[in-house]
C-alpha positions as CSV (number, residue, x, y, z in Angstrom):
1,X,-47.7,-119.5,13.2
2,X,-44.1,-118.4,14.0
3,X,-41.2,-120.2,14.7
4,X,-38.2,-118.4,16.5
5,X,-34.5,-119.9,17.5
6,X,-32.9,-117.8,20.2
7,X,-30.2,-119.3,22.5
8,X,-29.2,-119.5,26.2
9,X,-25.3,-118.6,26.8
10,X,-23.9,-120.7,29.9
11,X,-20.5,-120.8,32.1
12,X,-20.6,-124.1,34.0
13,X,-19.0,-125.9,36.5
14,X,-17.2,-129.1,36.8
15,X,-18.7,-132.0,36.7
16,X,-22.2,-132.0,37.6
17,X,-23.1,-128.2,37.8
18,X,-27.2,-127.6,37.9
19,X,-28.7,-124.9,36.4
20,X,-32.1,-123.2,36.8
21,X,-32.4,-122.0,33.2
22,X,-36.7,-121.3,33.7
23,X,-36.5,-117.9,33.8
24,X,-34.3,-117.5,30.5
25,X,-36.4,-119.8,28.9
26,X,-39.8,-117.5,30.2
27,X,-38.0,-114.3,29.2
28,X,-37.0,-115.5,25.8
29,X,-40.9,-116.9,25.2
30,X,-42.5,-113.5,26.5
31,X,-40.3,-111.8,23.7
32,X,-41.6,-113.2,21.1
33,X,-45.0,-112.9,22.3
34,X,-46.1,-116.1,22.2
35,X,-49.4,-116.9,23.3
36,X,-50.3,-120.5,22.2
37,X,-47.6,-123.3,20.9
38,X,-44.3,-124.6,22.6
39,X,-40.8,-124.2,23.4
40,X,-38.3,-127.1,23.0
41,X,-34.8,-126.4,25.2
42,X,-31.5,-128.4,23.3
43,X,-28.1,-129.1,24.4
44,X,-25.8,-129.5,21.7
45,X,-22.8,-132.0,22.6
46,X,-22.9,-135.2,24.4
47,X,-22.0,-134.6,28.0
48,X,-24.9,-132.6,29.0
49,X,-28.7,-132.9,29.4
50,X,-31.9,-130.7,30.0
51,X,-34.7,-132.1,32.8
52,X,-37.2,-130.5,35.1
53,X,-36.8,-130.3,39.0
54,X,-37.7,-128.9,41.9
55,X,-35.1,-127.1,42.2
56,X,-34.0,-126.9,46.0
57,X,-30.5,-126.9,47.8
58,X,-31.8,-130.9,48.8
59,X,-31.7,-132.2,45.5
60,X,-29.2,-129.9,44.4
61,X,-27.1,-132.6,46.3
62,X,-29.3,-135.9,46.1
63,X,-29.0,-135.5,41.9
64,X,-25.6,-135.6,42.2
65,X,-24.9,-138.4,44.7
66,X,-27.3,-140.2,42.8
67,X,-25.4,-140.2,39.8
68,X,-22.9,-141.5,41.3
69,X,-24.2,-144.3,42.3
70,X,-25.4,-144.9,38.8
71,X,-22.2,-143.7,36.7
72,X,-19.8,-143.9,39.1
73,X,-16.6,-141.2,37.9
74,X,-13.7,-143.3,39.1
75,X,-15.5,-146.6,37.4
76,X,-13.7,-147.8,34.4
77,X,-15.3,-147.2,30.5
78,X,-14.7,-147.8,27.3
79,X,-15.0,-144.7,26.1
80,X,-12.0,-143.9,28.1
81,X,-10.0,-146.5,26.5
82,X,-10.6,-145.0,23.0
83,X,-10.7,-141.3,24.2
84,X,-8.4,-141.4,27.1
85,X,-10.3,-138.1,28.0
86,X,-11.7,-139.6,31.4
87,X,-15.4,-138.6,30.5
88,X,-17.2,-141.8,30.4
89,X,-19.5,-141.2,33.2
90,X,-20.6,-137.7,31.7
91,X,-21.6,-138.9,28.3
92,X,-23.6,-142.0,30.3
93,X,-25.4,-139.4,32.6
94,X,-25.7,-137.3,29.7
95,X,-27.5,-140.1,27.8
96,X,-29.3,-141.0,30.3
97,X,-31.4,-137.4,31.2
98,X,-31.1,-136.3,27.7
99,X,-30.4,-133.5,25.1
100,X,-34.3,-131.8,25.3
101,X,-37.1,-131.0,26.4
102,X,-40.7,-129.9,25.0
103,X,-42.8,-127.5,27.5
104,X,-46.3,-125.9,26.2
105,X,-47.3,-122.5,26.2
106,X,-50.9,-121.6,27.3
107,X,-52.0,-118.4,27.6
108,X,-48.1,-117.1,27.0
109,X,-46.8,-119.2,30.3
110,X,-44.8,-122.2,30.3
111,X,-46.9,-124.9,31.5
112,X,-44.6,-125.8,34.3
113,X,-45.9,-127.0,37.9
114,X,-45.5,-125.1,40.9
115,X,-42.3,-126.5,41.9
116,X,-41.1,-127.6,38.5
117,X,-37.8,-125.9,36.6
118,X,-36.0,-126.1,33.6
119,X,-32.3,-127.3,34.6
120,X,-29.2,-127.7,32.4
121,X,-27.0,-130.4,34.0
122,X,-23.6,-130.2,32.5
123,X,-22.1,-133.7,33.4
124,X,-18.9,-133.3,31.6
125,X,-15.3,-132.7,33.6
126,X,-14.0,-129.2,32.9
127,X,-16.0,-126.0,33.0
128,X,-17.4,-125.4,29.6
129,X,-19.6,-122.6,28.1
130,X,-22.2,-124.0,27.2
131,X,-25.0,-122.8,24.3
132,X,-28.5,-123.9,24.0
133,X,-30.8,-123.9,21.3
134,X,-34.4,-122.4,22.3
135,X,-36.9,-122.8,19.7
136,X,-40.3,-121.1,19.9
137,X,-42.9,-122.3,17.6
138,X,-46.5,-120.9,18.7
139,X,-48.7,-117.9,17.8
C-alpha cells in the first residue's frame, strides 16, 4: 500500500466561490497509478468546505441563495464581535459543509456518480489563495 500527498492551488473569488476540482483530483490519482484505494481532499482553514454536487448553472445559483437563508451574511455573529473581521457567516457555512471528502478509487477511477463532481467552496469574505491537501492511499 502506498501513500502520496499532493496539493491543489486555487485562487478564489469572495463569498461563496464554488470551484469544480474533480479533474484536478483525477489527474493526481492517475499520476500515481492507483488502481484501488481512496483519496481524501482536505481544506486547511475554517472558512472553506469540500462536498459533491452536480456542477451546473442552476445549482451554482441555488447554493449561495440557500446559504444566505441558513447563515445570512448581514446577521450579527458573536465571532464578528470577537475578531471584527465580518466573516462569522463564513465560519458557520464551512462548519456545516465540512473541510474534507473521501472518495473510493476502483479500477483506477474515482467512484463518482454520473452527475457528481467534487467541489471546493470558499465561504470567506475576501478573495484568497487556497491550498488543498490531497492524500491518496492505495495500490
